[in-house]
C-alpha positions as CSV (number, residue, x, y, z in Angstrom):
1,X,42.4,-60.7,49.0
2,X,39.6,-61.5,46.6
3,X,36.4,-59.5,46.2
4,X,34.5,-62.3,47.8
5,X,36.8,-62.3,50.9
6,X,36.6,-58.5,51.0
7,X,32.8,-58.6,51.0
8,X,32.8,-61.2,53.9
9,X,35.2,-58.9,55.8
10,X,33.0,-55.9,55.1
11,X,30.0,-57.8,56.6
12,X,31.9,-59.0,59.6
13,X,33.4,-55.5,60.3
14,X,29.9,-53.9,60.0
15,X,28.5,-56.5,62.3
16,X,31.2,-55.7,64.8
17,X,30.5,-52.0,64.6
18,X,26.8,-52.6,65.0
19,X,27.5,-54.7,68.2
20,X,29.6,-51.8,69.6
21,X,26.9,-49.3,68.8
22,X,24.4,-51.5,70.6
23,X,26.7,-51.7,73.6
24,X,27.1,-47.9,73.6
25,X,23.3,-47.5,73.7
26,X,23.0,-50.1,76.5
27,X,25.7,-48.2,78.5
28,X,23.9,-44.9,78.0
29,X,20.7,-46.5,79.3
30,X,22.6,-47.8,82.3
31,X,24.1,-44.4,82.9
32,X,20.6,-42.9,82.7
33,X,19.4,-45.2,85.5
34,X,22.3,-44.1,87.7
35,X,21.7,-40.4,87.0
36,X,18.1,-40.7,88.1
37,X,19.2,-42.3,91.3
38,X,21.7,-39.6,91.8
39,X,19.1,-36.9,91.4
40,X,16.9,-38.4,94.0
41,X,19.8,-38.6,96.5
42,X,20.8,-35.0,95.7
43,X,17.2,-33.9,96.3
44,X,17.2,-35.6,99.8
45,X,20.5,-34.0,100.6
46,X,19.6,-30.6,99.2
47,X,22.6,-30.7,96.9
48,X,22.3,-28.7,93.6
49,X,22.2,-30.7,90.4
50,X,24.9,-28.7,88.7
51,X,28.4,-29.1,90.1
52,X,30.9,-27.2,87.9
53,X,33.9,-28.8,89.6
54,X,32.6,-32.3,89.3
55,X,31.7,-31.8,85.7
56,X,35.1,-30.4,84.8
57,X,36.8,-33.3,86.6
58,X,34.7,-35.7,84.6
59,X,35.6,-34.0,81.3
60,X,39.3,-33.9,82.2
61,X,39.3,-37.6,83.2
62,X,37.6,-38.9,80.1
63,X,39.7,-36.7,77.8
64,X,42.8,-38.2,79.4
65,X,41.5,-41.7,79.2
66,X,40.4,-41.1,75.6
67,X,43.9,-39.8,74.7
68,X,45.4,-43.0,76.2
69,X,43.2,-44.9,73.8
70,X,44.2,-42.8,70.8
71,X,40.9,-40.9,70.6
72,X,40.8,-37.2,69.7
73,X,40.4,-35.3,73.0
74,X,38.1,-32.7,71.5
75,X,35.8,-35.4,70.2
76,X,35.7,-37.1,73.6
77,X,35.0,-33.8,75.3
78,X,32.1,-33.0,72.9
79,X,30.6,-36.4,73.4
80,X,30.8,-36.2,77.2
81,X,29.5,-32.6,77.3
82,X,26.4,-33.8,75.4
83,X,26.0,-36.7,77.8
84,X,26.4,-34.5,80.8
85,X,24.0,-31.9,79.4
86,X,21.4,-34.7,78.9
87,X,22.1,-36.0,82.4
88,X,21.5,-32.6,84.0
89,X,18.3,-32.2,82.0
90,X,17.1,-35.6,83.2
91,X,17.8,-34.7,86.8
92,X,16.0,-31.4,86.5
93,X,12.9,-32.8,84.7
94,X,12.5,-36.5,85.5
95,X,13.8,-37.1,89.0
96,X,12.8,-34.2,91.1
């Protein structure tokens, strides 16, 4: 591989990573919309926002799925705990 080819590959790879990052942000925005709908339904039903069992089931599920895709389980757990924490905050402050 020449330096010119390597530079083209670098640009192509970085563009691919940027596209994935944009997709992640789009999915987070989509998740946010679902979370706000969920909070409204919980409010009508009188269901508490925090559900420890549901949260743990989510963490267990995504860790397993992450492991199947060769991701570090601790990394996946940290990312999703942050997402869940933000989701609970949104439910408490924005939807009720």
